[in-house]
N, C-alpha and C positions, 0 to 999 in steps of 0.2 A: 386799274385797267381791267384788265382783262386777261392778257396771256397770264397763265398760272405759273409763273417762274419768278426767280429772284433776279434783279439787276443791281450791280454795284454802281451806285449813281456817281457820275463824275460831271457835274454841271459846269462844263467849260464856258458856255455862254448861252444866253437865251435869245429867241427870235420872236418879234412881234410883227403883225402885218394886218392887212385888210382883206376884203373879199377878192376872190380870185376869178379869173375867166377861164372857160373851158371850151375847147374846139378840136377839130381833128387837124392832122398835119397840113400845113398850108393855109390854116385859117378857117377852113369850112365848118359850119355848124354841125353839131352832133345830131343827126336825124335818125338814121338807120341804126340798128344794133351793132355794136362793135365788141368783139371779144378781146379781153385784155390778156397779155402774155403772162400767165401765172402757172405755178406748180403748187401741189398740196403737200404739206409736211405734217403728218398726222391729218387733222381736220382744220388746220391753219392754211390760209391762202398766202402765198409769197409771190409778189409781183417783181418783174424785172423793170427797174426805174432808172431813167436818165435824169440826174439832178444838175441843173444849170449847164446842161449839154454834156456832162461827164457821165461816166458809167459804162454799162448798167450796173446798178446796185440792187442788191436783193432786199425788198422791204415788205414786211408783213401788212396785210390789210386788216383793220380792226375797227369794227363800229363802237367799240367800248373806250377808244382812246380819244381823249379831248384835244391833245396837241401832238403834231408830228414829231417823231424822234428821229435823230440821225447820229451815227457813231462819230467820234472825233477823226478818225481816219477818212470816213466817206466825206464829212464836212470839209476837211482840208482838201481832199482831191477834188471836190466839186467847187471849191471856192466860196463856201458859204460864209458870207460876211455880214452878219445882221439879220438876214432873211434868206430863204430859198426864193429864187426869183422864177425858175421854170422847173416843171416836172414833165417828162414824157414817158408814157406807158404804152408801148406799141404805137398806134396812130393816134392816141389821145394826148393832147398838149394842154397843160395847166399853167397859166401865167399870172403873175401878181406878187404879192408878198405873203408867201405861205408861213403862217406861225409855226415855230419849231423850237425844239430844245436839242442841244447837242449833249449826248451822255453815252457812256459805256453800255453796250448790250452784250458784253462778254458772257455773263452768267445766263442770260436769256438764250444765247446761242447754245451754251452747254446744255441747258435744259431741253432745247428742242432737238438737239443731235445734229446740227448743222448751223453754220454761221449766217447771221443776217446782219444788214448794214442800217436798218432803220424800221420805223413803223409809221404807216400813213394814217393820219386821223381821219375820222369819218367825214368831217365837213370839207375835206379836200375835193369831195365829189359833190358838192352842195348844187352845182348847175345842171346836173344830169341824173337821169334814173340809174341807180346802181343796183345790180343784181348779183347776189351770192347764190350760185346754183350748186349746193353741196352734193346732191346726187350726181349731177353731170360734172362735177369737179372743174367748174368755170366760173369766171366773174365776167360780167358784161355790163356795158354802159349803152345807154340810148337816149334819144330825145323824148319828148312828149310828157304826159302827166299820167298819174294814177287816177282813176274814177273813184271818188270817195264813196260812192254807193255800191261798189262792185263787191263780190263775194270774196271773202279772205282779206278784206281791207281793214287795217287796224290804224287808228290815229296814234301818232307818236309824240305829240305835244311839242312844244318849242324848245329851243336849246341845240347844242351841237351834237348831242347824242340821242339815239332813238329809244325813249322810254315809253312803254305801253302801260295801260291800266289793267291790273290783274285782280281777280277776286280770290283772296286767300284767307281761309279761316273766318269767314263772315265779314270781311273788311275789304276794301279796295285800296291797293297800293301800287306806287309806280315801280316798274320792273324794266331794266335795261336789257335790249336785245343785244347780246355781246358775242360777236363772231370770234372774239379773241380770248374767250373763256373755254377752257377744256371741260368745265364741270356742266352739271345741268341746272337745277335750281339753287340759288344762293340768296339767303335772306339775312337781314340785320336782326339781331336779338331774337334767335330762334326759340329762346325760352318763353318768349311772349306768345307763341303759337301752340296749339294743342298737338302733341306729338303721339303717334301710336307707339313708337319705340325710340329709344335714345333720349338725349344726345349722347354721343360717344366720341372719344378722340379717334380720328381716322387717318391722320397724316399731317402734311404740311403743304400749305399754299404758297407758292413762290410768286411774288409780285414785284413790280417796279420799285416799290418802296421798302422791300424787305421780305423776309419769310415769316409766315404766320401759322401756327398750329391750328388745325381745323377740327371742329366738332360737327358732327352730323347726326341727323335723325330722320324718321319717316314721319311725315305729317298724318294726322288722323283723317283729314278730309281732302277732297279733290281740290285742284287749283285750275282756274279757267282764265284765259285771256285771248281775246279775239275768237277765232274758230277753234282754238285748241283747248283740249281739257287733259290735264296730267292727273293720273289716278294715283291718289295717296303717294305723292312723289317723295323721294329722298330729298332732304334739303340740307345744305351746308351753311354754316354761319358766316356772314360776310363781314369784312372789316371796313367796307366802304359803301356800296349801294347794293340794293337788290338787284339780281340779274338772272337771266336765263341764257345758257351757253350751249356749246356744241353737242352736248349728250342729246338734246332735243332738236336743235337747229338742223343737225346733219341729215334729217330726213326730208328737208323742205328747201324751196326755192324762195328767196327773200329778195324783194325789190323795194328799194327805199326812194321816196320822193321827197327830198329835204325841203324843198320850195312849198310843198302842201302839208308837210309834217304827216306823211302817210306811209304805211308799210303794207305791201301786198305779200301775203303768204300763200304759196302754192304747193301742191303735192303731186308730183308725177306718179306716185304710187296709190293715189286716191285715198290717202290717209287724213285728209283735212278734217274730216268729222269723227275719225276714229279715236277713241280714248287712248292716250299714250301711257303705257306702264313704265315702271321705274325698277330696274335691277337692284337686288341687294348690293350693299358695298362689301367688297372683300378686301382684306389687307393683312399685313404682317404684324401690325402693332408697332410701328416704328415711323418716325418723321425724319426725312432726309432732305438735303439741299445739294445742288450741284457744286462741284468744286474742280480745281484743275486736274485732278486725278480720277474723278469719277463722281460718286455720290457720298457725302459725308454724313454719317449718322448723328442727328441733333438730339434725338430724344427717344426713350424706349418706353412704351406703354405698359404700365403695371399689369402683370398676368397675361400678357399677350404671347404670341408665337415667337417673336423676336427675342424676348427676354428668355423664354424657355430654351431657345436654341443657342444662347450664349452671345448674341449680339451686344456690343458695347457702345456707349456714346463715344464719338470720336473715331470709330471705325470708318474706313473708306471702302465702299463697295466699288470694286474695279470691273467687275463682270456679273451679269445676270443670266443664269442658264447657259453659261459658256459665251455669251456675246459681251464684248468688252464695251463698257458704258461709253467711253470717249469715241468709239468707232461705230456705234450702233446706227447712226443715221437717224433718219425721221421714223417716228414710230409707225408701224403698219396700221391701216384703217381696218381693223378686225373687230368683229362683234362675238367674242367668245361668250359662252354661257357663264353666268356667275356661279360657279362651282368651286369648292376648296381644291387646292392642289399643293404641291411641293415646289418650292423656288430654291435653286441653288445659287447662293450668293458667294462670289469669290471676294475675300476680304483682306485688306492690309491693316495691320495693327502694329504700328511702330516698324520694326525690321522683319516682323513675322507676316507670312502669306498663307492662307488656307481657305477652305470651302466650309460653308455651313448650309445644311439642309433646313429651310425655314418654312413652316406650313403657312399657306395663305388661307385664312378662314373668313367666315362671314362676320363682319363687325356690326353692321346695321342690317337686320333682315328685312 
């Protein structure tokens, strides 16, 4: 997927279905632009969705998700039996057999800092134009089509997810536009690319299928896709597909035409042709995953700040800089400069509780 978090999989049952139809309340066709009821959690979009007439349920919108997910509680409350029959998001109504999987999203909710009830796959919106307006903090749908010859239009290829062709290190590769990824550029087998620095261990990526340690580096050359150029970007090693996430997407308005396999990339700030820099990666030299008390330390990187400060594997971080992990809510959408700092970790180790000052340093310049 996409969302960089772990989920304990509880595959209660699966759902299969066919193409859905989309209309406005009362059956009117979608012609004009309609804004969907959403909120932002960090840079993730969360929609308020009625499922089979029940709800609303809070569900993430995610272009990187192939199959709609719903929690067991929400599935039971909405009477999901073999398939989702209807979805309603504000004035938008979706009918048919929506493919889905019922599974626990508890750890994903812990990682986000707020509960969610599901994740809507990209192809749920196959019959309309779907717009993610990151700067405007809004999601919209409309009728019509994208002009394939227009400025900022990129082919996305066939399939249920939007892959674009990107020029990386002298070759052309498919890269998924993933609104559910908190990272920037993620590539498979980064050792196969020329790196200017790294790769170095930088943390843990938590996904639906488990937690994975991440190695990151900085590419020696630029990366280009469509109208965008990434200047010697930081790259993370992928465990699934190549993708580009919120670190770059958050500056743009993205409109997807799944019927024509096109994506329109727009920039309210006039950045469409401006090369995009990539900040250094800072970290504490530790990999953690969400748990029911906070963040559990999974591993310590040798020679890093966490090791020097006395952090141990198995420690549970219950607060960061005085903010309780379980009560932190959604991460604020800030863009602080990548400069070293001191982070105060409140730790539980067995029956002991104490604070440790851990330096946050540049891991990949």
